[in-house]
C-alpha positions in Angstrom: 9.4 -15.4 -4.8 6.9 -14.8 -1.7 7.0 -11.9 0.4 5.7 -10.7 3.5 5.2 -8.2 5.9 6.3 -9.3 9.6 5.3 -8.4 13.2 8.8 -9.0 15.0 9.3 -8.8 18.7 10.1 -5.4 19.6 11.1 -4.6 16.3 8.0 -3.2 14.8 7.4 -4.3 11.2 9.6 -5.8 8.5 9.3 -7.0 4.7 10.9 -10.0 4.5 11.1 -12.9 2.0 10.0 -16.5 2.4 12.6 -19.1 2.1 10.7 -22.1 2.1 11.8 -23.4 5.4 9.7 -21.9 7.8 11.6 -18.9 8.3 11.8 -15.3 6.3 14.8 -13.2 5.5 14.6 -9.5 6.7 14.6 -6.7 4.1 15.6 -2.7 3.9 11.9 -1.8 4.0 9.3 -1.8 6.7 6.9 -3.3 4.5 6.1 -5.0 1.6 4.4 -1.4 -0.2 7.6 0.6 1.2 9.9 -2.2 -0.8 7.8 -1.7 -3.7 8.4 1.6 -3.8 12.0 1.2 -4.8 12.6 0.6 -8.7 15.3 -1.6 -8.0 13.1 -3.7 -5.3 13.9 -6.8 -7.2 17.7 -5.9 -6.9 17.1 -5.5 -2.9 15.9 -8.3 -2.5 18.6 -10.6 -4.6 20.9 -8.5 -2.6 19.5 -9.9 0.7 19.6 -13.3 0.3 22.9 -13.6 -1.0 24.1 -11.8 1.9 27.0 -13.2 3.7 25.1 -13.3 7.0 21.4 -12.2 6.2 19.1 -11.8 9.2 16.8 -14.6 9.5 13.7 -14.5 10.8 11.7 -17.7 12.4 8.4 -18.1 11.7 7.5 -19.1 15.0 9.3 -15.8 16.2 6.7 -13.7 14.0 3.3 -12.7 12.8 1.5 -11.4 9.7 0.6 -7.9 9.6 -1.4 -6.7 7.0 0.8 -7.0 3.6 0.3 -3.5 2.4 -0.6 -1.8 5.9 0.1 2.2 4.1 -1.5 1.6 0.5 -2.1 4.5 -1.4 -5.2 2.8 -3.1 -7.3 -0.2 -2.0 -9.8 -0.4 -5.3 -12.1 -3.2 -5.2 -14.4 -5.0 -8.3 -17.8 -6.1 -7.0 -19.8 -8.6 -9.0 -16.8 -10.0 -11.1 -17.6 -14.0 -11.2 -20.8 -14.9 -13.3 -22.2 -17.2 -10.7 -22.0 -14.2 -7.8 -23.6 -11.9 -10.3 -26.2 -14.5 -11.0 -26.9 -15.1 -7.4 -27.4 -11.7 -6.7 -29.9 -11.3 -9.3 -28.1 -9.1 -11.7 -26.9 -9.0 -15.5 -23.5 -9.5 -16.6 -21.8 -6.0 -16.4 -20.6 -4.2 -19.4 -17.7 -2.0 -17.2 -16.3 -2.9 -13.4 -18.2 -2.7 -10.9 -15.8 -0.5 -8.5 -15.3 1.0 -5.1 -12.7 1.7 -2.5 -11.3 1.1 0.8 -8.7 2.8 2.9 -5.9 1.3 4.0 -7.1 1.4 7.5 -9.4 -1.5 6.8 -6.7 -4.1 6.3 -5.8 -6.5 8.9 -3.0 -9.4 8.9 -3.6 -12.7 8.2 -4.4 -14.0 11.7 -5.6 -11.1 13.3 -8.8 -11.0 15.1 -11.3 -9.3 12.9 -13.6 -6.6 14.8 -16.9 -5.6 13.7 -19.1 -2.9 15.8 -22.7 -2.1 14.9 -23.5 -4.3 12.3 -25.3 -7.5 12.9 -25.4 -8.9 9.0 -21.2 -9.6 8.7 -20.7 -11.3 5.4 -17.9 -13.0 3.6 -16.4 -12.3 0.3 -12.9 -14.5 -0.6 -11.1 -12.5 -2.9 -8.1 -12.9 -5.3 -6.1 -9.7 -4.8 -3.7 -7.9 -7.0 -0.8 -6.0 -6.2 0.6 -3.1 -8.2 4.2 -3.0 -9.2 5.2 0.0 -11.2 3.0 3.4 -12.0 0.4 3.1 -14.1 -1.7 5.5 -16.2 -4.1 5.1 -19.3 -2.1 1.7 -19.5 -3.5 -0.7 -21.8 -3.5 -4.4 -21.1 0.1 -5.6 -22.0 1.4 -2.5 -19.7 -1.0 -3.7 -16.9 0.4 -6.9 -16.8 3.8 -6.3 -17.2 3.0 -3.9 -13.9 1.6 -6.5 -11.5 4.0 -7.2 -9.0 2.4 -10.3 -7.7 -1.0 -11.2 -6.2 -2.4 -12.5 -2.9 -5.1 -13.3 -0.5 -8.0 -10.8 0.4 -11.8 -11.4 2.1 -14.0 -8.0 1.4 -15.6 -8.8 4.5 -19.0 -7.1 4.1 -21.2 -5.2 6.5 -24.4 -5.8 4.5 -27.0 -4.1 6.3 -24.7 -0.9 6.1 -24.0 -1.8 2.5 -27.9 -1.6 1.7 -28.7 1.4 3.5 -28.3 3.2 0.1 -27.3 2.4 -3.5 -23.7 3.0 -2.7 -21.5 0.3 -1.1 -19.1 2.3 0.6 -20.4 2.5 4.3 -20.6 -1.1 4.2 -17.3 -2.1 2.9 -15.2 0.5 5.0 -15.3 -0.8 8.4 -12.1 0.1 9.9 -9.6 -3.3 10.5 -12.2 -5.9 8.9 -10.1 -6.6 5.7 -7.6 -9.5 5.9 -4.9 -9.5 3.5 -1.7 -11.6 2.9 -0.4 -14.0 4.4 2.0 -13.2 1.6 2.5 -12.2 -2.1 3.7 -14.4 -4.6 5.6 -12.4 -7.7 3.7 -12.5 -10.9 6.5 -14.1 -12.3 6.0 -17.1 -10.1 2.5 -17.2 -10.2 0.1 -18.9 -12.4 -2.6 -17.9 -14.9 -5.7 -18.8 -12.8 -6.0 -19.2 -9.4 -8.5 -21.6 -7.3 -10.4 -19.3 -4.6 -11.7 -20.5 -1.6 -13.6 -19.7 1.6 -14.6 -21.7 4.8 -16.6 -20.5 8.1 -15.9 -22.5 11.1 -14.2 -25.1 8.7 -17.0 -25.8 6.2 -16.2 -24.6 2.7 -18.9 -21.4 1.8 -17.3 -20.6 -1.7 -15.3 -22.3 -3.9 -14.6 -20.6 -7.4 -11.5 -20.0 -10.1 -10.2 -16.6 -11.4 -10.1 -18.0 -14.8 -14.1 -16.9 -14.8 -13.7 -13.5 -13.7 -15.4 -11.3 -16.2 -12.8 -8.7 -16.1 -9.6 -10.1 -15.3 -6.5 -8.8 -13.5 -4.5 -7.1 -16.4 -8.0 -6.1 -17.7 -8.8 -4.7 -14.2 -5.8 -2.2 -14.0 -5.8 -1.0 -17.5 -9.1 0.1 -16.7 -9.2 1.9 -13.0 -5.7 3.6 -14.7 -7.9 5.4 -17.2 -9.2 7.4 -14.6 -6.5 7.1 -11.7 -3.1 6.4 -11.4 -1.9 3.5 -9.7 1.3 3.0 -7.9 3.6 0.7 -6.4 2.2 -1.3 -3.2 -1.7 -0.3 -4.4 -4.0 -2.9 -3.9 -6.6 -4.1 -6.1 -9.3 -7.0 -4.9 -10.8 -8.9 -8.1 -14.0 -10.2 -6.8 -15.5 -12.6 -5.3 -17.2 -15.9 -6.5 -20.7 -17.1 -5.6 -21.6 -18.8 -2.0 -21.3 -15.2 0.1 -24.2 -15.5 2.6 -26.5 -12.9 1.2 -26.9 -15.4 -1.2 -27.9 -18.0 0.5 -31.3 -18.9 1.4 -32.3 -18.3 4.3 -29.4 -15.4 4.1 -26.9 -16.4 6.3 -24.5 -14.2 8.3 -21.2 -14.1 10.4 -21.9 -15.0 14.2 -19.6 -13.7 17.2 -16.6 -16.2 17.4 -16.6 -17.5 14.0 -13.3 -18.4 12.1 -13.3 -17.3 8.5 -10.7 -19.0 6.4 -9.9 -17.9 2.8 -7.8 -19.9 0.9 -5.7 -19.5 -2.7 -3.7 -22.3 -3.7 -0.5 -21.1 -4.0 -0.1 -18.5 -2.3 -1.7 -18.7 1.0 -4.4 -18.8 3.8 -6.1 -16.4 5.9 -7.7 -17.7 9.3 -9.5 -15.3 11.3 -11.8 -15.1 14.4 -14.5 -12.4 13.6 -15.7 -10.8 16.7 -19.5 -9.0 16.7 -19.3 -6.2 18.7 -22.5 -4.4 19.4 -22.9 -1.1 19.4 -24.7 1.1 22.6 -25.6 3.9 20.5 -28.4 3.2 17.9 -27.8 4.0 14.1 
């Protein structure tokens, strides 16, 4: 099944089940994260789908909100594709390189990305994993069983801020700059690997397959769970393939008005206009 968080006119947001006919069935939760927090969420979805008079939302009457607007943890893995590691001039890691974001960074699949105070804005197309049940010190089998599903993300990065120090956090956690969505495809319907493609203004800049990840989804979740508890609705970004702007010769960065598109076959497509807003305050 495919789940989304939709904005509806005059009704706020709702979790919804895609029907495959340009329509959605509203679910009794304000967003997908709230739905996943229920241990019986699959039964809730089935009950809504089998209702005598389901609440149908036409795709034309709603837009995509951030899939998990209140995610308790947003954890990202850097340098996880061999080609991207090589283009950044590094060796294959023994352990995942992790950093965190806040839920404030997340935007919807078609939302405008507004960046204030950076002129080196880069793209990072990624597969993201959505946690479906609590994990703490789990092995890989337990971590795999706890995956609710997968979605599309772009870890938009402000490289000038990122490179100010050895810690990446400040260049990765700008508010409202990380698009996620448009839907979650549940793990039982997903394939084992995914093609991840990134575009700028329609031109392909990134293309990779998650089969080449150094640390796959279950391994990542297992590793993270050794030091922090993962809970339903938490989000883990798995890293980006080669082709980021900073790795190009000469480096290329996003300009005001560029269209950033992120696509994963079988899940969906993000398409976000990027607005670069100068700041009047010298940093």
